[in-house]
C-alpha angles and dihedrals in degrees: 000000000000123000124217128188121211112237089208102048103014088231117149121226129186116223120208116247112261121225114251114273111265115240107274109219125193132198087256090060091056094044091049090052092049090051090049092051092049093046090049090053092050091046090052086060094050101265127123092236141324092280095058092041092056090050087073093070105124093021114152090230102086097213093053092047093047093048091046093051091049092048092047089053090048091050091052092050092049093051093044090051093045095048092048091049092050091050090050093048094048092048092050093244092117133031114244107262127221115253089253093055090044092055092046089053095053116111115265122244114253119191 
């Protein structure tokens, strides 16, 4: 408990302890995490990030092209999922998830 003293009367009052502030998450927090997850997937395959990986679409080396196409598809699914979730949260249709639940709900990469 915290104690305050009135500057007018000098009377002391005890304030109840407040619960800690819940983590306040913004749309940017979710989008940053999605970007991090996609970049990590691309990096696990030897690319700098998802952006550079996708730049290999149309490459004459079949493996690079195939990986790039798969990563581009993955990126689209992640953003579609994320945008739909944000719309549902903002409309009140869905409760705002924790970052951990959000990441668990992201589409999986399929090569």
